C-alpha beads as a LAMMPS data file, in Angstrom:
LAMMPS data file: protein, C-alpha beads

57 atoms
56 bonds

1 atom types
1 bond types

-500.0 500.0 xlo xhi
-500.0 500.0 ylo yhi
-500.0 500.0 zlo zhi

Masses

1 110.0

Atoms # bond

1 1 1 267.177 -270.258 -269.185
2 1 1 267.138 -272.210 -265.936
3 1 1 270.766 -273.353 -266.219
4 1 1 272.038 -269.795 -266.616
5 1 1 270.030 -268.701 -263.591
6 1 1 271.473 -271.575 -261.554
7 1 1 275.004 -270.633 -262.668
8 1 1 274.429 -267.045 -261.498
9 1 1 273.089 -268.264 -258.151
10 1 1 276.032 -270.599 -257.645
11 1 1 278.447 -267.861 -258.722
12 1 1 277.028 -265.575 -256.076
13 1 1 277.386 -268.253 -253.402
14 1 1 280.951 -268.899 -254.626
15 1 1 281.815 -265.196 -254.227
16 1 1 280.268 -265.123 -250.739
17 1 1 282.331 -268.134 -249.723
18 1 1 285.436 -266.466 -251.112
19 1 1 284.786 -263.421 -248.908
20 1 1 284.131 -265.624 -245.880
21 1 1 287.383 -267.502 -246.512
22 1 1 289.290 -264.221 -246.726
23 1 1 287.730 -263.015 -243.479
24 1 1 288.602 -266.273 -241.725
25 1 1 292.166 -266.166 -243.070
26 1 1 292.628 -262.617 -241.760
27 1 1 291.464 -263.492 -238.257
28 1 1 294.250 -263.714 -235.659
29 1 1 293.035 -267.130 -234.481
30 1 1 292.116 -268.706 -237.799
31 1 1 290.081 -271.922 -237.434
32 1 1 291.816 -274.400 -239.741
33 1 1 288.955 -276.896 -239.691
34 1 1 286.395 -274.252 -240.606
35 1 1 288.706 -272.917 -243.331
36 1 1 289.129 -276.371 -244.896
37 1 1 285.360 -276.926 -244.941
38 1 1 284.742 -273.517 -246.526
39 1 1 287.331 -274.273 -249.213
40 1 1 285.717 -277.668 -249.885
41 1 1 282.324 -276.004 -250.293
42 1 1 283.816 -273.416 -252.648
43 1 1 285.450 -276.148 -254.745
44 1 1 282.166 -278.096 -254.977
45 1 1 280.401 -274.963 -256.176
46 1 1 283.115 -274.303 -258.755
47 1 1 282.847 -277.865 -260.063
48 1 1 279.062 -277.599 -260.294
49 1 1 279.322 -274.268 -262.134
50 1 1 281.821 -275.728 -264.609
51 1 1 279.591 -278.751 -265.181
52 1 1 276.591 -276.550 -265.911
53 1 1 278.612 -274.338 -268.247
54 1 1 279.755 -277.409 -270.150
55 1 1 276.117 -278.412 -270.646
56 1 1 275.394 -275.011 -272.220
57 1 1 278.031 -275.483 -274.934

Bonds

1 1 1 2
2 1 2 3
3 1 3 4
4 1 4 5
5 1 5 6
6 1 6 7
7 1 7 8
8 1 8 9
9 1 9 10
10 1 10 11
11 1 11 12
12 1 12 13
13 1 13 14
14 1 14 15
15 1 15 16
16 1 16 17
17 1 17 18
18 1 18 19
19 1 19 20
20 1 20 21
21 1 21 22
22 1 22 23
23 1 23 24
24 1 24 25
25 1 25 26
26 1 26 27
27 1 27 28
28 1 28 29
29 1 29 30
30 1 30 31
31 1 31 32
32 1 32 33
33 1 33 34
34 1 34 35
35 1 35 36
36 1 36 37
37 1 37 38
38 1 38 39
39 1 39 40
40 1 40 41
41 1 41 42
42 1 42 43
43 1 43 44
44 1 44 45
45 1 45 46
46 1 46 47
47 1 47 48
48 1 48 49
49 1 49 50
50 1 50 51
51 1 51 52
52 1 52 53
53 1 53 54
54 1 54 55
55 1 55 56
56 1 56 57
C-alpha cells in the first residue's frame, strides 16, 4: 500500500535525522541554530508519520 511505503520512507528519513542530530550534539562546537532546525525537521516527520498511521486504522 502506498501509505505504508510512505511511512517507511519517512521513518528512514527520521532515523537519519536522529543520527545527524546525535553527531551535531557530539561535536565540540555544536551549532545551535543547525541543531534546532534538524530537530524541527525530525518533529515534522514524526507528526506526518503519526498522521499517516492514524489513516491506516
